N, CA, C and O atoms as a Tinker XYZ file with bonds, in Angstrom:
   312  protein
     1  N     -9.246000   -4.443000    3.544000    73     2
     2  CA    -8.663000   -5.175000    4.678000    64     1     3
     3  C     -7.239000   -5.556000    4.382000    63     2     4     5
     4  O     -6.917000   -5.982000    3.273000    81     3
     5  N     -6.388000   -5.406000    5.367000    73     3     6
     6  CA    -4.965000   -5.778000    5.177000    64     5     7
     7  C     -4.802000   -7.270000    5.422000    63     6     8     9
     8  O     -5.726000   -7.960000    5.852000    81     7
     9  N     -3.618000   -7.733000    5.137000    73     7    10
    10  CA    -3.268000   -9.161000    5.254000    64     9    11
    11  C     -3.390000   -9.581000    6.766000    63    10    12    13
    12  O     -3.931000  -10.642000    7.077000    81    11
    13  N     -2.893000   -8.751000    7.650000    73    11    14
    14  CA    -2.974000   -9.116000    9.087000    64    13    15
    15  C     -4.400000   -9.039000    9.612000    63    14    16    17
    16  O     -4.758000   -9.821000   10.492000    81    15
    17  N     -5.193000   -8.168000    9.131000    73    15    18
    18  CA    -6.632000   -8.159000    9.528000    64    17    19
    19  C     -7.315000   -9.436000    9.146000    63    18    20    21
    20  O     -8.071000  -10.020000    9.923000    81    19
    21  N     -7.028000   -9.881000    7.888000    73    19    22
    22  CA    -7.601000  -11.146000    7.399000    64    21    23
    23  C     -7.126000  -12.305000    8.263000    63    22    24    25
    24  O     -7.918000  -13.170000    8.636000    81    23
    25  N     -5.824000  -12.324000    8.584000    73    23    26
    26  CA    -5.253000  -13.360000    9.397000    64    25    27
    27  C     -5.882000  -13.394000   10.814000    63    26    28    29
    28  O     -6.153000  -14.459000   11.368000    81    27
    29  N     -6.101000  -12.187000   11.372000    73    27    30
    30  CA    -6.725000  -12.085000   12.685000    64    29    31
    31  C     -8.168000  -12.638000   12.630000    63    30    32    33
    32  O     -8.599000  -13.362000   13.528000    81    31
    33  N     -8.888000  -12.289000   11.581000    73    31    34
    34  CA   -10.260000  -12.740000   11.407000    64    33    35
    35  C    -10.285000  -14.306000   11.267000    63    34    36    37
    36  O    -11.151000  -14.966000   11.841000    81    35
    37  N     -9.378000  -14.842000   10.543000    73    35    38
    38  CA    -9.340000  -16.339000   10.345000    64    37    39
    39  C     -8.924000  -17.000000   11.622000    63    38    40    41
    40  O     -9.476000  -18.057000   11.928000    81    39
    41  N     -7.997000  -16.479000   12.404000    73    39    42
    42  CA    -7.594000  -17.074000   13.676000    64    41    43
    43  C     -8.782000  -17.097000   14.638000    63    42    44    45
    44  O     -9.067000  -18.099000   15.294000    81    43
    45  N     -9.464000  -15.948000   14.696000    73    43    46
    46  CA   -10.619000  -15.796000   15.619000    64    45    47
    47  C    -11.747000  -16.797000   15.188000    63    46    48    49
    48  O    -12.342000  -17.487000   16.016000    81    47
    49  N    -11.995000  -16.831000   13.900000    73    47    50
    50  CA   -13.054000  -17.771000   13.445000    64    49    51
    51  C    -12.679000  -19.173000   13.701000    63    50    52    53
    52  O    -13.544000  -19.945000   14.117000    81    51
    53  N    -11.396000  -19.603000   13.480000    73    51    54
    54  CA   -10.979000  -20.961000   13.768000    64    53    55
    55  C    -11.052000  -21.292000   15.186000    63    54    56    57
    56  O    -11.558000  -22.363000   15.521000    81    55
    57  N    -10.584000  -20.457000   16.070000    73    55    58
    58  CA   -10.673000  -20.760000   17.488000    64    57    59
    59  C    -12.134000  -20.844000   17.975000    63    58    60    61
    60  O    -12.466000  -21.708000   18.786000    81    59
    61  N    -12.976000  -19.975000   17.497000    73    59    62
    62  CA   -14.384000  -20.030000   17.826000    64    61    63
    63  C    -14.985000  -21.312000   17.401000    63    62    64    65
    64  O    -15.664000  -21.978000   18.182000    81    63
    65  N    -14.741000  -21.690000   16.132000    73    63    66
    66  CA   -15.318000  -22.897000   15.566000    64    65    67
    67  C    -14.897000  -24.176000   16.321000    63    66    68    69
    68  O    -15.723000  -25.049000   16.588000    81    67
    69  N    -13.601000  -24.266000   16.657000    73    67    70
    70  CA   -13.140000  -25.444000   17.418000    64    69    71
    71  C    -13.809000  -25.478000   18.781000    63    70    72    73
    72  O    -14.297000  -26.525000   19.209000    81    71
    73  N    -13.837000  -24.344000   19.465000    73    71    74
    74  CA   -14.498000  -24.367000   20.787000    64    73    75
    75  C    -15.971000  -24.647000   20.691000    63    74    76    77
    76  O    -16.520000  -25.399000   21.496000    81    75
    77  N    -16.623000  -24.044000   19.705000    73    75    78
    78  CA   -18.100000  -24.231000   19.561000    64    77    79
    79  C    -18.412000  -25.692000   19.328000    63    78    80    81
    80  O    -19.305000  -26.236000   19.978000    81    79
    81  N    -17.700000  -26.350000   18.416000    73    79    82
    82  CA   -17.965000  -27.739000   18.142000    64    81    83
    83  C    -17.681000  -28.629000   19.346000    63    82    84    85
    84  O    -18.446000  -29.541000   19.661000    81    83
    85  N    -16.549000  -28.340000   20.022000    73    83    86
    86  CA   -16.217000  -29.137000   21.186000    64    85    87
    87  C    -17.228000  -28.978000   22.311000    63    86    88    89
    88  O    -17.673000  -29.962000   22.901000    81    87
    89  N    -17.581000  -27.759000   22.598000    73    87    90
    90  CA   -18.575000  -27.500000   23.698000    64    89    91
    91  C    -19.948000  -28.054000   23.327000    63    90    92    93
    92  O    -20.669000  -28.579000   24.175000    81    91
    93  N    -20.294000  -27.931000   22.064000    73    91    94
    94  CA   -21.620000  -28.478000   21.642000    64    93    95
    95  C    -21.711000  -29.994000   21.870000    63    94    96    97
    96  O    -22.726000  -30.510000   22.339000    81    95
    97  N    -20.585000  -30.708000   21.514000    73    95    98
    98  CA   -20.534000  -32.129000   21.761000    64    97    99
    99  C    -20.599000  -32.454000   23.268000    63    98   100   101
   100  O    -21.346000  -33.345000   23.671000    81    99
   101  N    -19.820000  -31.736000   24.102000    73    99   102
   102  CA   -19.822000  -31.970000   25.509000    64   101   103
   103  C    -21.154000  -31.672000   26.144000    63   102   104   105
   104  O    -21.608000  -32.414000   27.015000    81   103
   105  N    -21.787000  -30.599000   25.724000    73   103   106
   106  CA   -23.098000  -30.295000   26.317000    64   105   107
   107  C    -24.118000  -31.298000   25.930000    63   106   108   109
   108  O    -24.962000  -31.686000   26.738000    81   107
   109  N    -24.054000  -31.743000   24.654000    73   107   110
   110  CA   -25.119000  -32.720000   24.204000    64   109   111
   111  C    -24.836000  -34.094000   24.899000    63   110   112   113
   112  O    -25.768000  -34.858000   25.152000    81   111
   113  N    -23.608000  -34.382000   25.187000    73   111   114
   114  CA   -23.303000  -35.731000   25.795000    64   113   115
   115  C    -23.480000  -35.772000   27.295000    63   114   116   117
   116  O    -23.891000  -36.799000   27.834000    81   115
   117  N    -23.171000  -34.646000   28.011000    73   115   118
   118  CA   -23.104000  -34.770000   29.429000    64   117   119
   119  C    -24.113000  -33.907000   30.177000    63   118   120   121
   120  O    -24.040000  -33.837000   31.404000    81   119
   121  N    -25.029000  -33.264000   29.516000    73   119   122
   122  CA   -26.102000  -32.497000   30.184000    64   121   123
   123  C    -27.456000  -33.028000   29.721000    63   122   124   125
   124  O    -27.539000  -33.833000   28.794000    81   123
   125  N    -28.490000  -32.572000   30.369000    73   123   126
   126  CA   -29.829000  -32.946000   29.996000    64   125   127
   127  C    -30.501000  -31.880000   29.124000    63   126   128   129
   128  O    -31.716000  -31.913000   28.927000    81   127
   129  N    -29.720000  -30.946000   28.610000    73   127   130
   130  CA   -30.273000  -29.971000   27.686000    64   129   131
   131  C    -30.726000  -30.616000   26.360000    63   130   132   133
   132  O    -30.120000  -31.575000   25.882000    81   131
   133  N    -31.776000  -30.078000   25.799000    73   131   134
   134  CA   -32.278000  -30.584000   24.521000    64   133   135
   135  C    -32.587000  -29.430000   23.575000    63   134   136   137
   136  O    -32.745000  -28.284000   23.996000    81   135
   137  N    -32.671000  -29.763000   22.269000    73   135   138
   138  CA   -33.119000  -28.826000   21.300000    64   137   139
   139  C    -32.304000  -27.609000   21.135000    63   138   140   141
   140  O    -31.087000  -27.667000   20.962000    81   139
   141  N    -32.984000  -26.483000   21.189000    73   139   142
   142  CA   -32.422000  -25.138000   20.969000    64   141   143
   143  C    -31.332000  -24.733000   21.959000    63   142   144   145
   144  O    -30.463000  -23.924000   21.633000    81   143
   145  N    -31.378000  -25.296000   23.170000    73   143   146
   146  CA   -30.445000  -24.887000   24.228000    64   145   147
   147  C    -29.065000  -25.401000   24.074000    63   146   148   149
   148  O    -28.141000  -24.791000   24.611000    81   147
   149  N    -28.847000  -26.495000   23.369000    73   147   150
   150  CA   -27.502000  -27.016000   23.140000    64   149   151
   151  C    -26.682000  -26.088000   22.331000    63   150   152   153
   152  O    -25.601000  -25.748000   22.813000    81   151
   153  N    -27.035000  -25.619000   21.157000    73   151   154
   154  CA   -26.216000  -24.666000   20.399000    64   153   155
   155  C    -26.131000  -23.307000   21.068000    63   154   156   157
   156  O    -25.111000  -22.629000   20.948000    81   155
   157  N    -27.148000  -22.903000   21.751000    73   155   158
   158  CA   -27.148000  -21.570000   22.442000    64   157   159
   159  C    -26.108000  -21.593000   23.554000    63   158   160   161
   160  O    -25.334000  -20.647000   23.700000    81   159
   161  N    -26.086000  -22.641000   24.319000    73   159   162
   162  CA   -25.093000  -22.789000   25.412000    64   161   163
   163  C    -23.646000  -22.857000   24.834000    63   162   164   165
   164  O    -22.725000  -22.235000   25.362000    81   163
   165  N    -23.489000  -23.612000   23.766000    73   163   166
   166  CA   -22.195000  -23.738000   23.124000    64   165   167
   167  C    -21.725000  -22.386000   22.557000    63   166   168   169
   168  O    -20.547000  -22.052000   22.685000    81   167
   169  N    -22.582000  -21.636000   21.960000    73   167   170
   170  CA   -22.296000  -20.332000   21.421000    64   169   171
   171  C    -21.826000  -19.375000   22.530000    63   170   172   173
   172  O    -20.808000  -18.698000   22.386000    81   171
   173  N    -22.553000  -19.334000   23.593000    73   171   174
   174  CA   -22.168000  -18.432000   24.707000    64   173   175
   175  C    -20.820000  -18.788000   25.327000    63   174   176   177
   176  O    -19.993000  -17.909000   25.572000    81   175
   177  N    -20.598000  -20.092000   25.582000    73   175   178
   178  CA   -19.383000  -20.516000   26.125000    64   177   179
   179  C    -18.183000  -20.258000   25.166000    63   178   180   181
   180  O    -17.135000  -19.772000   25.592000    81   179
   181  N    -18.353000  -20.577000   23.937000    73   179   182
   182  CA   -17.285000  -20.351000   22.944000    64   181   183
   183  C    -16.983000  -18.858000   22.752000    63   182   184   185
   184  O    -15.828000  -18.485000   22.546000    81   183
   185  N    -18.004000  -18.008000   22.817000    73   183   186
   186  CA   -17.760000  -16.559000   22.689000    64   185   187
   187  C    -17.022000  -16.037000   23.843000    63   186   188   189
   188  O    -16.180000  -15.155000   23.672000    81   187
   189  N    -17.280000  -16.527000   25.038000    73   187   190
   190  CA   -16.583000  -16.009000   26.264000    64   189   191
   191  C    -15.183000  -16.583000   26.382000    63   190   192   193
   192  O    -14.295000  -15.892000   26.880000    81   191
   193  N    -14.942000  -17.828000   25.944000    73   191   194
   194  CA   -13.640000  -18.521000   26.165000    64   193   195
   195  C    -12.703000  -18.262000   24.989000    63   194   196   197
   196  O    -11.494000  -18.279000   25.223000    81   195
   197  N    -13.122000  -18.029000   23.779000    73   195   198
   198  CA   -12.279000  -17.892000   22.616000    64   197   199
   199  C    -11.319000  -16.699000   22.748000    63   198   200   201
   200  O    -11.706000  -15.654000   23.272000    81   199
   201  N    -10.095000  -16.844000   22.286000    73   199   202
   202  CA    -9.186000  -15.694000   22.352000    64   201   203
   203  C     -9.620000  -14.654000   21.284000    63   202   204   205
   204  O    -10.231000  -15.013000   20.278000    81   203
   205  N     -9.295000  -13.369000   21.519000    73   203   206
   206  CA    -9.593000  -12.293000   20.625000    64   205   207
   207  C     -8.305000  -11.868000   19.957000    63   206   208   209
   208  O     -7.283000  -11.634000   20.602000    81   207
   209  N     -8.394000  -11.772000   18.577000    73   207   210
   210  CA    -7.195000  -11.385000   17.831000    64   209   211
   211  C     -7.543000  -10.070000   17.150000    63   210   212   213
   212  O     -8.673000   -9.846000   16.718000    81   211
   213  N     -6.514000   -9.192000   17.068000    73   211   214
   214  CA    -6.688000   -7.894000   16.456000    64   213   215
   215  C     -5.392000   -7.400000   15.797000    63   214   216   217
   216  O     -4.311000   -7.527000   16.372000    81   215
   217  N     -5.510000   -6.836000   14.590000    73   215   218
   218  CA    -4.379000   -6.226000   13.894000    64   217   219
   219  C     -4.428000   -4.736000   14.174000    63   218   220   221
   220  O     -5.421000   -4.063000   13.898000    81   219
   221  N     -3.299000   -4.221000   14.747000    73   219   222
   222  CA    -3.236000   -2.818000   15.151000    64   221   223
   223  C     -2.041000   -2.165000   14.470000    63   222   224   225
   224  O     -0.951000   -2.738000   14.440000    81   223
   225  N     -2.240000   -0.979000   13.927000    73   223   226
   226  CA    -1.137000   -0.227000   13.300000    64   225   227
   227  C     -0.347000    0.473000   14.401000    63   226   228   229
   228  O     -0.930000    1.207000   15.199000    81   227
   229  N      0.977000    0.259000   14.461000    73   227   230
   230  CA     1.844000    0.872000   15.464000    64   229   231
   231  C      2.894000    1.668000   14.691000    63   230   232   233
   232  O      2.873000    1.728000   13.461000    81   231
   233  N      3.826000    2.286000   15.457000    73   231   234
   234  CA     4.937000    3.032000   14.810000    64   233   235
   235  C      5.860000    2.121000   14.055000    63   234   236   237
   236  O      6.483000    2.560000   13.089000    81   235
   237  N      5.976000    0.902000   14.437000    73   235   238
   238  CA     6.836000   -0.083000   13.792000    64   237   239
   239  C      6.164000   -0.811000   12.613000    63   238   240   241
   240  O      6.776000   -1.673000   11.982000    81   239
   241  N      4.911000   -0.459000   12.325000    73   239   242
   242  CA     4.124000   -1.087000   11.312000    64   241   243
   243  C      2.930000   -1.814000   11.952000    63   242   244   245
   244  O      2.665000   -1.685000   13.147000    81   243
   245  N      2.235000   -2.569000   11.128000    73   243   246
   246  CA     1.058000   -3.269000   11.622000    64   245   247
   247  C      1.431000   -4.559000   12.322000    63   246   248   249
   248  O      2.250000   -5.312000   11.796000    81   247
   249  N      0.871000   -4.846000   13.481000    73   247   250
   250  CA     1.186000   -6.018000   14.268000    64   249   251
   251  C     -0.092000   -6.747000   14.662000    63   250   252   253
   252  O     -1.176000   -6.166000   14.721000    81   251
   253  N      0.065000   -7.983000   14.917000    73   251   254
   254  CA    -1.079000   -8.830000   15.344000    64   253   255
   255  C     -1.000000   -9.087000   16.850000    63   254   256   257
   256  O      0.042000   -9.508000   17.351000    81   255
   257  N     -2.078000   -8.840000   17.564000    73   255   258
   258  CA    -2.126000   -9.052000   18.984000    64   257   259
   259  C     -3.277000  -10.021000   19.389000    63   258   260   261
   260  O     -4.271000  -10.172000   18.679000    81   259
   261  N     -3.090000  -10.643000   20.528000    73   259   262
   262  CA    -4.066000  -11.625000   21.010000    64   261   263
   263  C     -4.352000  -11.321000   22.487000    63   262   264   265
   264  O     -3.437000  -11.020000   23.254000    81   263
   265  N     -5.598000  -11.400000   22.865000    73   263   266
   266  CA    -5.996000  -11.272000   24.285000    64   265   267
   267  C     -6.890000  -12.480000   24.612000    63   266   268   269
   268  O     -7.795000  -12.836000   23.858000    81   267
   269  N     -6.606000  -13.072000   25.730000    73   267   270
   270  CA    -7.335000  -14.318000   26.117000    64   269   271
   271  C     -7.679000  -14.209000   27.584000    63   270   272   273
   272  O     -6.932000  -13.613000   28.360000    81   271
   273  N     -8.802000  -14.780000   27.968000    73   271   274
   274  CA    -9.243000  -14.730000   29.330000    64   273   275
   275  C     -8.276000  -15.494000   30.257000    63   274   276   277
   276  O     -8.178000  -15.160000   31.438000    81   275
   277  N     -7.588000  -16.473000   29.763000    73   275   278
   278  CA    -6.694000  -17.272000   30.599000    64   277   279
   279  C     -5.316000  -16.769000   30.686000    63   278   280   281
   280  O     -4.490000  -17.378000   31.366000    81   279
   281  N     -4.984000  -15.599000   29.982000    73   279   282
   282  CA    -3.654000  -15.009000   29.989000    64   281   283
   283  C     -3.768000  -13.597000   30.483000    63   282   284   285
   284  O     -4.745000  -12.906000   30.197000    81   283
   285  N     -2.781000  -13.167000   31.220000    73   283   286
   286  CA    -2.753000  -11.816000   31.794000    64   285   287
   287  C     -2.191000  -10.901000   30.699000    63   286   288   289
   288  O     -1.115000  -11.169000   30.164000    81   287
   289  N     -2.899000   -9.840000   30.369000    73   287   290
   290  CA    -2.366000   -8.828000   29.410000    64   289   291
   291  C     -2.672000   -9.292000   27.994000    63   290   292   293
   292  O     -3.430000  -10.220000   27.712000    81   291
   293  N     -1.966000   -8.505000   27.104000    73   291   294
   294  CA    -2.078000   -8.702000   25.664000    64   293   295
   295  C     -0.758000   -9.221000   25.153000    63   294   296   297
   296  O      0.295000   -8.740000   25.571000    81   295
   297  N     -0.787000  -10.216000   24.236000    73   295   298
   298  CA     0.386000  -10.838000   23.699000    64   297   299
   299  C      0.540000  -10.550000   22.183000    63   298   300   301
   300  O     -0.428000  -10.673000   21.432000    81   299
   301  N      1.703000  -10.184000   21.758000    73   299   302
   302  CA     1.987000  -10.002000   20.337000    64   301   303
   303  C      2.230000  -11.294000   19.648000    63   302   304   305
   304  O      3.004000  -12.128000   20.117000    81   303
   305  N      1.565000  -11.472000   18.517000    73   303   306
   306  CA     1.697000  -12.744000   17.761000    64   305   307
   307  C      2.573000  -12.432000   16.538000    63   306   308   309
   308  O      2.252000  -11.546000   15.746000    81   307
   309  N      3.669000  -13.163000   16.399000    73   307   310
   310  CA     4.527000  -13.030000   15.176000    64   309   311
   311  C      5.111000  -11.716000   15.052000    63   310   312
   312  O      5.842000  -11.452000   14.098000    81   311
């Protein structure tokens, strides 16, 4: 794995973790779900909402790109 692929993986993991923990807390606090359904709901929401990062090799070298459901198109990072 290249340096940018590792960075993309860490960015994606960090975003997912932050969203998962936040949604898990909100679901546990404000809904009547119990037990197994709290982390399952948080997992599904975090998976759908978290931005996707990918390192792609182009003619100019390897670049890091991000796609997010709340943004139109793909954005180059750094």
